[in-house]
N, C-alpha and C positions, 0 to 999 in steps of 0.2 A: 576694459571699456570704462569710461567714464560715464557716470550718470545711470548705470544699469540698474534696474529695479529689482534683478532676480537676487535671491538669498544666496549665499555661498556656503550655508550649511547644508550638510547632507541630510536627505530625507530618508527615511525607512519605511519600505512598503511592509505593512503588517497581514499581508497576504500571506496564505500557507500555513506551515507548521511553525509551531513555535520553537520546534527543534533546530531550526536554522539559527536562532539566536543563543544557543547554547554554545559554550567555547567547544571547539573541537580537539579531542585528545587523541594522538595516534595509539594505537593499542599497545605498542611496545615500549613507548615511553610514559605511558600512564601509570600513576601511582594507584593506590588502593581506591582512591576517590574516582580515578579515572574509569576503572571497571564499572564501578557502581554507576557512572554517568552512562557508560555504553550499555550496561543491562537496562537501565531505565528506557533508555531510546529503543532498545529491541522491544522491551515491554510494551512502551507505547503503540510502536509500529503493530505488534500483535494484536492489542487490544484494536485499533483501528481497522485492521484487515478482519477481524472477527465481527466488529459492527457492520463492516460494509458487506461481509458474507449474510449475516442476519437480515439486512435490509433488501440484499438481493433476492433471499430465500422468500422472504414475505412478499416482494413484488411477484415473485413466480406463483405463488400460491393466489394471489389475487388475480393476476391475468389469466391463469388456469381456469378458476371459477367464472371468469366473465367471458372467455372464448368458447365455454361448454355451455353457457346459458342460452338455451333456446328460445328465450323470449326475446334476446336481442337480435336485431337485423343482420343478415349476412354480412354486410360491409363492415358494421361495428365488430362483429366477431373476427373477422379477418385482420383488422386493426389490432384487437388484443393478441391476436395470434402471433403476428408480426413482433408486437412489443415483447411476448412471451419469449420469442425465438432470440431477440437482441438481447433481452435480460439473462437468458441461459449462456448465451455466448461469453457475456462480461463475468458472469459468475464462474464459468469453466475457465476462463484466464486468470481470474484473480486467484482461483484455487491452483491452477497450474504454477503461477508466481510464489504462492506462498510453498508448495511443496518444493519448487525449486531452491528456495531460500532455505528450507529446512535440510535438503541436501547437501548444499554449501556449507551450512553450518558443522553437520555431521562429518564431513569431509575434512573442514579444517581442525575440528576435535581430534580427529583419527590421526592426521598428520601432526599435530602437537604433540600427541601421546606417543608418537613414533612407530604406530602400527602400519602406517603407510608412508613409503617414502615420498618426499616432496617433489613435483615435477621439476624436470631440468629443461633449459631452453636447447632446442636442436640447432 
């Protein structure tokens, strides 16, 4: 297109995790530095999950205090109860995801050490 004012340079979105900007190294081909990078990413993810869990627990404490506050009108307490319910559902899902990832990691470690045979396709 002649006369186009659009830039031909690729724009990068800075939304989300900086983890995406790091080079991806396959686990099998990664050298010593690759394992450090993978461990760092796992640690970052664990720290993020822990932070989310802490925030959700604080939110639950606050919503519980508000929904049991008899000085508030019933409608406000009902809204706080709904918020409490929604927050607890999110917290439960985050904890389930965390537990699932830990199980996957343990299973991979056991498979790698030869204690459990790897699954074969049927």
